[in-house]
VOGU-3710 file (C-alpha; in Angstrom, 3 decimals, decimal comma):
1> xxxxxxxxxx> 83,746/132,569/147,005  82,775/129,459/145,094  79,314/128,106/145,529  78,750/124,436/146,264  76,035/123,915/143,666  75,996/120,289/142,625  78,169/119,120/145,507  76,852/117,043/148,374  74,627/119,223/150,631  76,848/118,480/153,650
11> xxxxxxxxxx> 80,087/119,316/151,854  82,204/121,875/153,725  85,312/121,949/151,539  84,600/120,745/147,986  87,258/120,760/145,293  86,696/122,641/142,043  88,332/122,387/138,636  89,156/125,447/136,572  91,123/124,735/133,423  94,270/122,797/134,289
21> xxxxxxxxxx> 94,105/123,717/137,986  92,333/122,470/141,074  90,689/125,185/143,193  89,412/125,293/146,752  86,251/127,083/147,878  88,212/130,320/148,468  89,523/130,374/144,904  93,092/129,385/145,702  94,936/127,019/143,384  95,417/123,650/145,084
31> xxxxxxxxxx> 98,337/121,339/144,425  97,625/117,689/145,197  100,499/115,481/146,302  99,891/112,083/147,764  100,391/108,356/147,786  98,673/105,185/146,688  97,168/103,460/149,710  98,101/100,714/149,505  99,930/98,025/147,532  98,759/95,463/150,072
41> xxxxxxxxxx> 95,136/96,307/149,220  95,517/94,215/146,083  95,128/91,096/148,225  92,729/89,904/150,916  93,930/89,906/154,496  96,103/86,843/155,125  96,567/86,063/151,422  99,933/87,462/150,254  100,924/86,568/146,727  103,740/84,271/147,901
51> xxxxxxxxxx> 101,385/81,996/149,834  99,942/78,925/148,119  97,792/77,745/151,003  94,105/78,504/150,451  94,738/80,302/147,166  91,873/78,707/145,207  89,746/77,560/148,149  85,970/77,999/147,913  86,285/79,513/144,437  87,697/82,644/146,019
61> xxxxxxxxxx> 84,395/83,539/147,703  85,402/83,288/151,372  87,982/86,080/151,559  87,909/89,458/153,247  89,555/92,810/152,577  88,516/94,233/155,940  91,823/95,555/157,265  93,126/96,789/153,926  95,032/99,097/153,763  95,626/98,637/157,510
71> xxxxxxxxxx> 93,719/97,701/160,667  91,514/100,510/161,892  93,425/100,822/165,166  96,583/101,628/163,163  94,950/104,308/161,016  96,076/107,243/163,163  99,681/106,085/163,077  99,894/105,714/159,303  97,701/108,655/158,316  99,498/110,877/160,818
81> xxxxxxxxxx> 102,821/109,940/159,252  101,595/110,653/155,729  100,245/114,027/156,853  103,534/114,809/158,555  105,252/114,169/155,208  103,080/116,834/153,577  100,727/114,671/151,560  97,118/115,796/151,064  95,750/113,211/148,613  95,249/109,450/148,730
91> xxxxxxxxxx> 94,630/107,223/145,745  92,553/104,692/147,618  92,899/101,199/146,166  89,695/99,163/146,062  89,742/96,091/143,842  86,637/94,659/142,222  87,367/91,452/144,130  87,193/93,326/147,449  83,586/94,266/146,682  82,099/91,308/144,781
101> xxxxxxxxxx> 84,232/88,263/145,615  81,265/86,218/146,879  79,611/86,093/143,459  77,757/88,279/140,950  75,674/90,904/142,761  76,865/89,869/146,228  78,623/92,835/147,827  80,763/92,766/150,950  78,907/95,243/153,175  81,272/94,601/156,071
111> xxxxxxxxxx> 84,112/95,855/153,864  82,053/98,923/152,920  81,533/99,763/156,592  85,221/99,315/157,376  86,150/101,476/154,387  83,893/104,307/155,504  85,458/104,250/158,966  88,901/104,614/157,371  87,607/107,472/155,208  86,363/109,262/158,325
121> xxxxxxxxxx> 89,887/108,929/159,682  91,186/110,395/156,425  88,898/113,378/156,925  90,342/113,910/160,397  93,753/114,423/158,804  92,495/116,607/155,979  93,013/114,147/153,138  91,186/114,166/149,845  90,775/110,687/148,340  89,764/109,175/145,057
131> xxxxxxxxxx> 88,799/105,559/144,591  91,076/103,472/142,382  89,382/100,369/140,906  92,728/98,620/140,856  93,782/95,737/138,668  96,981/94,218/137,339  96,843/91,560/134,574  93,138/91,190/135,346  93,094/89,236/138,628  95,078/87,712/141,494
141> xxxxxxxxxx> 94,322/84,386/139,889  96,017/85,334/136,621  99,105/86,690/138,369  98,002/90,172/139,423  95,027/91,736/141,187  91,586/93,103/140,511  88,719/90,934/139,328  87,146/88,168/141,418  87,849/84,528/140,581  84,338/83,907/139,281
151> xxxxxxxxxx> 85,014/86,146/136,259  87,591/83,642/134,996  85,151/80,802/135,539  82,555/82,781/133,600  84,887/82,820/130,596  85,423/79,080/131,009  89,010/79,284/132,282  90,564/77,011/134,908  93,188/78,855/137,020  94,373/75,615/138,618
161> xxxxxxxxxx> 95,990/74,759/135,270  97,505/78,152/134,435  101,021/77,221/135,545  101,221/74,030/133,467  99,770/75,681/130,355  101,742/78,942/130,703  98,413/80,795/130,710  99,777/82,901/133,578  102,828/82,913/135,842  101,359/83,240/139,329
171> xxxxxxxxxx> 103,567/83,635/142,385  101,095/81,757/144,602  101,573/78,634/142,464  105,228/79,218/141,541  107,587/76,406/142,544  109,916/78,755/144,426  107,925/81,858/145,386  110,880/83,428/147,219  112,764/83,506/143,908  109,818/84,558/141,756
181> xxxxxxxxxx> 111,540/86,406/138,866  111,463/90,153/139,358  108,813/91,961/137,331  107,848/88,797/135,439  104,238/89,361/136,461  104,035/92,057/133,751  104,394/89,388/131,046  101,020/87,986/132,058  99,388/90,819/130,110  100,348/88,957/126,915
191> xxxxxxxxxx> 99,539/85,418/128,040  96,312/83,507/127,537  94,388/84,306/130,727  94,749/88,097/130,895  94,673/88,598/127,120  91,457/86,627/126,873  89,765/88,438/129,754  90,632/91,957/128,564  89,552/91,134/125,019  86,218/89,862/126,345
201> xxxxxxxxxx> 85,798/92,798/128,748  86,405/95,508/126,151  85,256/93,892/122,892  83,605/90,559/123,557  80,560/91,567/121,543  82,789/92,031/118,488  85,366/89,244/118,795  83,464/86,678/120,885  79,820/87,143/119,841  78,877/83,586/120,887
211> xxxxxxxxxx> 79,864/84,166/124,520  76,383/85,028/125,757  75,406/84,761/129,443  72,015/85,633/130,935  70,869/86,978/127,566  73,785/89,405/127,185  77,232/89,206/125,694  79,991/88,467/128,170  81,375/91,975/127,564  78,168/93,550/128,843
221> xxxxxxxxxx> 77,908/91,026/131,675  81,422/91,794/132,931  81,192/95,554/132,516  77,757/95,715/134,117  78,908/93,880/137,237  82,124/95,877/137,419  80,271/99,189/137,205  77,478/98,156/139,566  80,057/97,140/142,166  81,494/100,645/142,291
231> xxxxxxxxxx> 78,012/102,148/142,160  77,193/100,140/145,272  80,319/101,502/146,955  79,437/105,044/145,868  75,931/104,654/147,287  77,331/103,539/150,636  79,775/106,440/150,739  77,123/108,985/149,718  74,850/107,809/152,515  77,480/108,794/155,088
241> xxxxxxxxxx> 77,541/112,335/156,438  80,598/114,381/155,521  82,439/111,943/153,225  81,297/112,659/149,671  83,194/115,623/148,142  84,852/116,562/151,442  86,915/113,344/151,394  86,054/111,226/148,358  86,329/113,562/145,388  86,026/111,053/142,560
251> xxxxxxxxxx> 86,837/107,757/140,889  89,517/106,405/138,601  88,080/104,529/135,617  90,243/101,378/135,694  93,843/100,962/136,709  96,239/100,382/133,799  93,681/99,065/131,306  94,863/96,646/128,646  93,525/96,011/125,166  94,283/92,295/125,434
261> xxxxxxxxxx> 94,662/90,980/121,899  92,598/93,784/120,365  94,590/95,318/117,534  97,045/92,429/117,082  98,002/92,333/113,401  99,110/88,699/113,242  98,539/86,148/116,004  101,459/84,050/114,757  103,966/86,769/115,674  104,967/88,655/118,799
271> xxxxxxxxxx> 102,830/91,823/118,606  104,693/94,936/117,528  103,237/96,912/120,423  104,349/94,340/123,039  106,671/96,401/125,226  108,043/93,856/127,660  109,174/90,279/127,285  110,851/88,056/129,851  111,564/84,328/129,904  108,923/82,296/128,027
281> xxxxxxxxxx> 107,267/84,533/125,426  104,634/82,829/123,268  102,869/84,432/120,338  99,092/84,829/120,772  98,548/81,660/118,704  101,062/79,730/120,780  99,355/80,954/123,953  96,063/79,556/122,627  97,663/76,231/121,672  99,377/75,902/125,044
291> xxxxxxxxxx> 96,029/76,571/126,665  94,634/73,621/124,740  97,432/71,378/126,001  99,699/71,357/122,913  103,501/71,425/123,233  105,146/74,555/121,842  108,632/75,978/121,290  108,443/79,628/122,329  110,905/82,495/122,356  112,939/82,990/125,534
301> xxxxxxxxxx> 113,883/86,533/126,592  116,199/87,949/129,248  116,544/91,387/130,827  119,574/93,526/130,027  120,668/97,032/130,967  119,154/98,285/127,722  115,923/96,341/127,957  114,646/92,867/127,022  116,700/90,742/124,610  115,889/87,415/123,000
311> xxxxxxxxxx> 118,095/84,509/124,027  117,023/81,333/122,283  113,869/79,292/122,744  112,120/77,162/125,344  109,966/74,064/125,015  106,743/74,132/127,031  104,723/70,917/127,184  101,376/70,998/129,061  101,086/67,239/128,400  97,479/67,529/127,321
321> xxxxxxxxxx> 96,342/69,596/130,315  94,099/72,466/129,238  93,525/75,910/130,711  89,788/75,530/130,088  87,294/74,110/132,561  86,090/70,604/131,869  82,343/70,167/131,170  81,808/68,794/134,667  83,730/71,588/136,387  82,120/74,306/134,304
331> xxxxxxxxxx> 78,649/72,982/135,076  79,526/73,043/138,784  80,631/76,690/138,568  77,499/77,604/136,622  75,284/76,103/139,303  77,222/77,751/142,117  77,084/81,265/140,687  73,673/81,058/139,052  74,366/82,337/135,537  72,975/80,630/132,447
341> xxxxxxxxxx> 74,967/80,301/129,260  73,250/80,553/125,877  73,214/77,413/123,694  75,762/78,966/121,326  78,298/79,592/124,118  81,582/77,820/123,226  81,907/74,244/124,444  83,568/73,542/127,779  87,130/72,270/127,782  87,943/73,863/124,424
351> xxxxxxxxxx> 89,508/77,191/123,460  86,849/79,816/122,838  89,066/81,426/120,171  89,290/78,260/118,139  85,515/78,011/118,355  85,288/81,548/116,984  87,456/80,606/114,021  90,884/81,985/114,925  92,640/78,605/114,611  91,739/75,024/113,683
361> xxxxxxxxxx> 91,454/72,301/116,323  92,485/69,468/114,000  95,444/71,037/112,210  96,487/73,396/115,030  97,056/76,000/112,331  95,913/79,597/112,231  92,801/80,314/110,172  92,502/84,111/110,498  95,866/85,605/111,551  94,491/89,162/111,750
371> xxxxxxxxxx> 91,309/88,147/113,557  91,699/90,815/116,269  92,733/93,621/113,931  89,427/94,441/112,260  85,725/94,373/112,977  84,467/91,073/111,468  81,285/92,763/110,272  82,531/96,068/108,863  86,094/94,888/108,026  87,323/98,245/109,326
381> xxxxxxxxxx> 90,331/98,414/111,594  89,149/98,225/115,186  90,318/101,234/117,199  90,569/100,324/120,871  90,469/103,918/122,102  87,316/105,092/120,354  85,466/101,756/120,093  86,234/100,224/123,501  88,016/102,402/126,017  86,098/105,682/125,733
391> xxxxxxxxxx> 82,629/104,078/125,602  83,532/102,138/128,754  84,771/105,292/130,488  81,591/107,174/129,563  79,427/104,367/130,833  81,372/104,194/134,088  81,337/107,971/134,613  77,647/108,380/133,930  76,792/105,488/136,247  78,885/106,819/139,123
401> xxxxxxxxxx> 77,494/110,325/138,671  73,928/109,157/139,050  74,992/108,701/142,682  77,984/110,960/143,333  76,848/113,852/141,177  79,995/115,978/141,434  82,442/113,080/141,129  85,699/113,888/139,376  86,591/111,213/136,840  90,278/110,340/136,732
411> xxxxxxxxxx> 90,740/109,233/133,144  93,561/106,693/132,905  94,648/105,390/129,487  96,795/102,286/128,919  100,352/102,783/130,199  102,659/104,738/127,852  99,922/105,048/125,225  98,572/108,278/123,774  95,281/109,293/125,370  92,143/109,167/123,225
421> xxxxxxxxxx> 90,802/112,462/121,939  87,747/113,901/123,645  85,222/116,383/122,274  84,991/119,813/123,925  83,614/119,720/127,497  79,934/120,198/128,196  78,561/122,950/130,415  75,272/121,528/131,629  73,269/122,389/134,712  72,229/118,774/135,101
431> xxxxxxxxxx> 75,378/117,512/136,820  74,239/113,884/136,785  74,266/113,899/132,975  77,759/115,376/132,574  79,778/113,472/130,030  83,311/112,207/130,565  84,491/115,543/129,151  83,406/117,483/132,247  85,140/117,408/135,638  87,775/115,088/134,292
441> xxxxxxxxxx> 91,417/114,739/135,313  94,015/113,202/133,046  95,609/110,525/135,268  98,319/108,572/133,416  101,106/106,556/135,036  104,834/106,903/134,514  107,785/104,943/135,834  111,495/105,048/135,185  111,287/101,680/133,465  114,999/100,905/133,412
451> xxxxxxxxxx> 115,332/101,300/137,184  112,016/99,585/137,913  112,666/96,498/135,805  116,345/96,066/136,652  116,010/97,255/140,255  119,214/99,211/139,954  120,102/102,918/139,733  122,651/103,478/136,988  124,799/106,327/135,709  122,778/106,196/132,496
461> xxxxxxxxxx> 119,140/105,914/131,495  116,943/105,867/128,405  114,291/108,224/127,086  111,899/105,347/126,608  108,876/107,523/125,889  110,873/109,310/123,207  111,734/105,974/121,599  108,101/104,872/121,717  106,967/108,167/120,153  109,530/107,775/117,348
471> xxxxxxxxxx> 111,887/110,589/118,362  114,969/108,388/118,094  116,201/106,020/115,440  117,356/103,492/118,061  117,639/102,847/121,787  121,311/103,805/121,622  120,413/107,301/120,464  118,058/107,695/123,424  120,682/106,909/126,076  121,266/109,677/128,615
481> xxxxxxxxxx> 124,507/109,630/130,619  125,037/111,355/133,948  122,597/112,363/136,666  121,937/115,813/135,233  121,018/114,324/131,856  118,871/111,667/133,529  116,954/114,258/135,545  116,301/116,341/132,449  115,246/113,209/130,583  112,659/112,451/133,252
491> xxxxxxxxxx> 111,469/116,064/133,261  111,090/116,023/129,489  109,155/112,739/129,449  106,658/114,008/132,011  106,341/117,300/130,129  105,459/115,326/127,010  102,874/113,275/128,887  101,243/116,443/130,207  101,232/118,075/126,762  99,783/114,944/125,128
501> xxxxxxxxxx> 96,977/114,887/127,660  96,063/118,515/127,155  96,175/118,107/123,386  93,857/115,097/123,487  91,399/115,815/126,286  91,705/119,589/126,652  92,708/121,955/129,423  92,095/119,715/132,392  94,324/118,999/135,389  96,990/116,320/135,011
511> xxxxxxxxxx> 97,711/113,971/137,893  100,321/111,240/137,644  98,445/108,404/139,307  101,475/106,195/139,814  105,178/106,974/139,960  107,786/105,506/142,271  111,007/103,618/142,743  112,010/100,135/143,927  113,722/100,147/147,321  115,185/96,647/146,951
521> xxxxxxxxxx> 117,800/97,839/144,466  121,016/95,949/143,767  119,864/92,653/145,298  118,612/94,348/148,462  122,001/95,830/149,299  120,312/98,584/151,292  118,877/96,076/153,765  122,241/94,740/154,873  123,644/95,898/158,266  125,782/98,634/156,705
531> xxxxxxxxxx> 123,417/99,344/153,843  122,131/102,760/152,877  119,546/104,396/150,650  121,827/106,682/148,665  120,806/105,236/145,284  117,133/105,350/146,209  117,502/109,000/147,231  119,077/109,842/143,882  116,344/108,020/141,998  113,503/109,530/144,017
541> xxxxxxxxxx> 114,997/113,018/143,824  115,156/112,736/140,029  111,498/111,647/139,914  110,401/114,440/142,231  112,360/117,021/140,243  110,547/115,933/137,081  107,163/116,167/138,784  107,578/119,567/140,407  109,268/121,097/137,355  106,090/120,368/135,401
551> xxxxxxxxxx> 103,667/121,525/138,150  102,175/118,027/138,222  99,813/116,677/140,811  100,686/113,105/141,732  100,238/110,077/143,954  103,417/108,103/144,595  103,386/104,337/144,487  103,066/103,455/147,357  102,650/103,315/151,143  102,330/99,744/152,414
561> xxxxxxxxxx> 101,790/99,213/156,131  102,742/95,530/155,771  105,991/95,995/153,860  108,928/93,805/154,879  112,447/93,460/153,549  111,888/89,811/152,671  108,552/90,028/150,865  108,376/93,709/149,977  104,815/94,942/149,457  103,563/91,328/149,767
571> xxxxxxxxxx> 102,730/91,278/146,069  104,790/89,644/143,299  108,100/90,678/144,804  107,459/94,408/144,378  109,053/96,632/147,006  108,171/100,286/146,386  106,736/101,329/149,749  107,891/104,641/151,229  107,842/102,992/154,645  108,739/99,592/156,018
581> xxxxxxxxxx> 108,290/98,100/159,452  111,682/96,433/158,990  113,342/99,853/158,889  112,054/100,824/162,322  114,655/98,934/164,321  117,435/100,425/162,209  116,587/103,971/163,230  118,687/105,339/166,118  115,769/107,377/167,499  113,809/104,231/168,281
591> xxxxxxxxxx> 116,694/103,005/170,402  116,757/106,272/172,361  114,284/106,721/175,190  111,735/109,498/175,167  113,232/110,683/178,458  116,594/111,427/176,838  114,872/113,211/173,963  112,789/115,320/176,308  115,861/116,162/178,379  117,712/117,349/175,293
601> xxxxxxxxxx> 114,833/119,472/174,108  114,250/120,906/177,563  117,770/122,273/177,646  117,168/124,118/174,402  113,576/125,233/174,939  113,536/126,567/178,474  109,909/127,524/179,101  108,377/125,657/176,137  106,436/122,485/176,981  108,625/119,399/176,641
611> xxxxxxxxxx> 108,329/117,400/173,422  106,148/119,712/171,315  108,801/121,479/169,227  106,314/124,350/168,992  107,372/127,639/167,466  105,777/130,389/165,423  107,916/132,857/163,521  106,477/135,840/161,721  107,442/138,806/159,652  104,951/140,661/161,835
621> xxxxxxxxxx> 103,543/139,669/165,206  100,878/137,023/164,896  99,334/134,373/167,118  99,743/130,701/166,348  96,810/128,594/165,247  96,203/124,984/164,341  97,064/123,526/160,972  96,080/120,423/159,079  99,771/119,599/158,650  100,303/118,957/162,353
631> xxxxxxxxxx> 101,116/115,261/162,765  99,492/113,110/165,392  102,817/111,420/166,121  105,098/113,010/168,670  108,856/113,354/168,482  109,141/111,237/171,546  109,117/107,469/171,729  105,563/106,863/172,862  102,174/108,496/173,254  99,565/107,568/175,851
641> xxxxxxxxxx> 96,773/109,133/173,770  96,590/106,029/171,630  95,441/103,752/174,400  98,958/102,575/175,205  99,905/101,915/171,573  103,570/102,729/171,076  103,995/105,605/168,604  107,308/106,652/167,162  108,740/109,708/165,467  106,840/109,922/162,148
651> xxxxxxxxxx> 109,990/109,631/160,037  111,035/106,354/161,647  110,610/103,532/159,173  110,543/105,962/156,261  112,881/105,261/153,370  114,693/108,011/151,461  112,451/110,497/153,279  114,629/113,491/152,427  113,973/112,913/148,722  110,166/112,683/148,712
661> xxxxxxxxxx> 109,370/114,886/151,727  109,778/118,257/150,040  108,481/121,814/150,328  105,704/122,968/148,021  102,854/125,445/147,803  99,730/123,561/148,873  97,327/126,447/148,245  98,193/129,469/146,117  96,408/132,813/145,920  96,933/132,879/142,183
671> xxxxxxxxxx> 98,564/130,851/139,409  101,838/128,978/140,107  104,724/129,954/137,835  107,993/128,369/138,969  108,912/125,927/141,722  112,223/124,330/142,591  113,846/122,559/145,497  117,529/121,707/145,600  118,350/118,778/147,839  122,055/119,629/147,683
681> xxxxxxxxxx> 121,764/123,152/149,095  118,343/122,793/150,748  116,891/125,804/148,956  113,234/126,230/148,009  112,078/128,802/145,467  108,537/129,509/144,343  106,756/132,196/142,368  103,163/132,822/141,359  101,021/135,429/139,654  98,317/136,702/141,921
691> xxxxxxxxxx> 94,688/136,343/140,877  93,217/139,791/140,136  90,884/141,200/142,758  88,090/141,569/140,241  86,251/138,898/138,350  88,097/137,734/135,258  86,280/138,463/131,972  84,602/135,447/130,471  85,226/133,310/133,518  81,601/132,559/134,270
701> xxxxxxxxxx> 80,315/129,287/132,896  77,009/127,523/133,253  78,719/124,569/134,906  79,374/125,654/138,523  81,578/122,634/139,208  83,887/122,823/136,220  84,491/126,562/135,984  83,324/128,424/139,087  83,235/132,189/139,145  86,369/133,755/140,689
711> xxxxxxxxxx> 86,407/136,779/142,920  88,551/138,644/145,400  91,076/136,503/147,248  91,852/137,227/150,887  93,218/133,897/152,064  96,995/133,350/152,265  99,184/131,162/150,128  100,043/128,066/152,193  103,514/126,569/151,789  104,511/123,251/153,317
721> xxxxxxxxxx> 108,022/123,388/154,823  108,965/119,959/156,211  111,023/120,032/159,379  113,387/117,432/157,988  114,746/120,243/155,772  113,491/123,334/157,616  113,856/122,473/161,306  112,027/124,203/164,104  114,223/126,561/166,064  114,496/124,493/169,258
731> xxxxxxxxxx> 114,894/121,260/167,317  117,796/122,683/165,353  119,494/124,191/168,394  119,134/120,913/170,256  120,916/119,153/167,393  123,936/121,438/167,848  124,587/120,299/171,384  124,245/121,570/174,939  126,129/124,854/174,449  123,402/126,378/172,287
741> xxxxxxxxxx> 120,298/127,765/173,922  117,216/129,487/172,633  118,737/132,804/173,602  122,025/132,214/171,798  123,589/135,171/170,038  123,766/133,114/166,870  120,027/133,303/166,339  117,614/135,862/167,724  114,892/134,433/169,997  111,915/135,289/167,742
751> xxxxxxxxxx> 113,505/134,441/164,391  113,436/131,127/162,520  116,753/129,435/161,837  115,977/129,240/158,106  116,080/132,568/156,183  112,940/133,628/154,325  112,915/136,193/151,520  109,707/137,394/149,866  109,115/139,967/147,149  105,971/141,314/148,766
761> xxxxxxxxxx> 103,353/140,785/151,444  103,942/139,370/154,908  104,277/135,840/156,220  103,844/133,721/159,303  105,803/130,501/159,812  104,113/127,865/161,932  107,064/125,583/162,496  105,293/122,849/164,408  102,590/122,639/161,749  105,281/122,800/159,038
771> xxxxxxxxxx> 103,517/125,574/157,134  104,286/129,117/156,119  101,297/131,397/155,523  101,978/134,186/153,047  99,559/137,080/152,570  99,885/139,031/149,331  96,496/140,734/149,066  95,618/144,385/148,834  97,530/146,412/151,394  100,107/143,629/151,765
781> xxxxxxxxxx> 102,469/144,664/148,960  106,084/145,386/149,748  109,230/143,516/150,645  109,500/142,179/154,186  112,913/141,457/155,710  112,500/139,078/158,662  115,209/140,810/160,702  113,473/144,180/160,308  109,950/142,921/160,814  107,369/145,596/160,224
791> xxxxxxxxxx> 109,970/148,256/159,373  111,372/147,699/155,891  109,015/147,737/152,906  109,663/148,177/149,192  107,188/148,112/146,309  106,168/144,684/144,977  106,601/143,609/141,387  104,365/145,580/139,007  103,145/142,535/137,111  101,578/140,901/140,159
801> xxxxxxxxxx> 104,258/138,212/140,358  105,343/137,223/143,851  108,470/135,263/144,729  109,690/133,497/147,849  112,959/131,817/148,762  113,488/129,725/151,887  116,928/128,329/152,705  116,885/125,232/154,878  119,589/123,571/156,908  122,048/120,801/156,268
811> xxxxxxxxxx> 121,730/119,301/159,690  121,544/115,921/161,322  117,932/115,550/160,176  118,873/115,377/156,511  122,670/115,095/156,365  124,274/112,664/153,948  126,815/111,932/156,666  126,498/110,794/160,239  127,404/114,169/161,753  127,318/117,874/161,039
821> xxxxxxxxxx> 129,630/120,777/161,588  129,848/121,871/165,221  129,370/118,313/166,403  126,278/117,211/168,272  124,878/114,739/170,742  125,000/110,997/170,176  121,280/111,100/169,423  121,221/113,886/166,870  124,512/113,061/165,203  122,950/109,778/164,072
831> xxxxxxxx> 119,517/111,090/163,112  120,464/110,977/159,434  120,089/107,219/159,632  116,316/107,691/159,813  116,635/108,111/156,059  119,214/105,276/155,907  121,656/107,432/153,977  124,743/107,425/156,167
//
């Protein structure tokens, strides 16, 4: 149906964009649901953020990210699990440091080769991926992730003195890394190191004109190397057969960009737009003075249920130690990395902002309090969005598209900020010259901040976005009490984010790039011997409800193959992974041999091959076929196909699986209208309006990638029905005990155990592959009752709207208790613990 003009010549299944929807090559609407892979990819192998040893060795040049997000020999295990859970998209984290840690222009080709091998594995499981140039508070060396260490040296900063000068609070150099304060890393955005680097990166030519390196301003130097790094990666990917467009569909611009000090009205005060404060909280001026070694009394803030609250002050005394490289050390870095500073570059060992006239060295007093508010030349207020962020995004997009010509650009604004306005999209045959306005996806982030920061699920929450947008007079007015109110609050906030994006950048798809929950709630209560994940299930269910109610594409944060209960995702105490190796031993199915599982299934399945749980149910007779949703992992305890590697049931190790593993329409032969899934009664409802058989008027555009020409649809709507809620027939009967067989009078042999009702067409349920195929094309109209297959038909809805309802089972696979009605075996009556909810 859709041509592949502009896509890679080898592309077999490119992804198209048409208005606010993704489309496949057959014209069906595609919903993308996935995960960020992975939180551990923020750090090199063997360098978790709680480890001090080797942190600053060799200027950060001798590290490797080969093995991130996981070793290649574990790829099948983890990707198979994610596919089993119904995901079809991966936000693939690749930090700038992973590419260019050895120095400017020196790329890690071994990492590129490893990455391509992982991407080939992703293709095997049917995943689409987009590359996320990830960063948090600029760099690992300023308390986060992202940029290589040499970028800080380029600016003249000395990370070995960040702790003493309060320039950054870094877990690697924290006195007690095991008790690193939760979520304190976020405060680094407002401290000296990160604020300086983001200001230089986005507006160095305006606010630091004397910082000239290799005949260019430091802003251009940093951006050029950042962009060229990802161009090098794109070139490597493009050179591989079958990866570009079929797997890698595009690139994020920059994870959670920050304006640094750009726009600060008065450096002597805490900025009005500063959203989060915790513990020591200096003003921008105080941060500069601390960086120069001067003692300061700064505000001290604590976290409360209703957000940060000031609680006195704290004295910080660097005792003359500065956050700036000494002349000798800076000269050594310059020689090592080969750059040449211009004569006017600020002197070593002294604050570059003082040397640009912000404050006075002798008096330690501010000179220009609104230095970062206006353009020094024009005196006009400096707008970060139009002057810094959008020009950077355009430059990045155009550079990437000189290589990956059909790349989708995932436009990500600063967190919780309004997106910048874009002009109308271009329709241009020259794909390489497309502006940021074409083939763009709005990709903001959203978190339930109260739960994330406090690591606790409460009976109340706050409409924080509403407060920030001025919809309430106070925080108190924005409080929502009760789970129903909280769920609606989340739904409303995400609806606002989607509407803001469409108002600013136009009718483009919206994808929430990050959303998730902390699993270490309530001081890790869930990890104790009798712990459970009930609160996490409630929190995740509320997030998922908000996403699906707004028809949002998304990638959850995150899946971390290295997660542990002690160190979480191995980064700054965060623990948001959907899976943890420390949850494996707590699952009863791991402690049960594959022999006992096979014996149980054999009793229920008679002539079906042991261990496959294979079943195909139809509203008319139809043969089974393969599906991309079939997991590699078996339901037994091991699998010889992996060279002896022990493979477990794919749900084992998953956390709150029943909340995030949900049914949805992956591909729709029309436009989605309504979708809902109730965890309490395990009921899925979905409706869509079928695409007309003839070409829609005015649908043809000169840009074949942005608005391809539609036509007659013959492919089915594909609905993912996870077995954890919609069990296969034999699996469900086995859970009821030995007295139920496949020929039981309770359920007819050829019928699924979960009722299906459709308003028209016919369907085929591939239980093992966890998909239901639903044909609604010409000649398929009419109601189909599964018990009267092929006999009972009634006219479909006149307006072309089709509806489906599937009722799942409250069984041992998803029960909130340890058993279900009618009893069950010792194995299946405890299966609910795989979600740690009993």
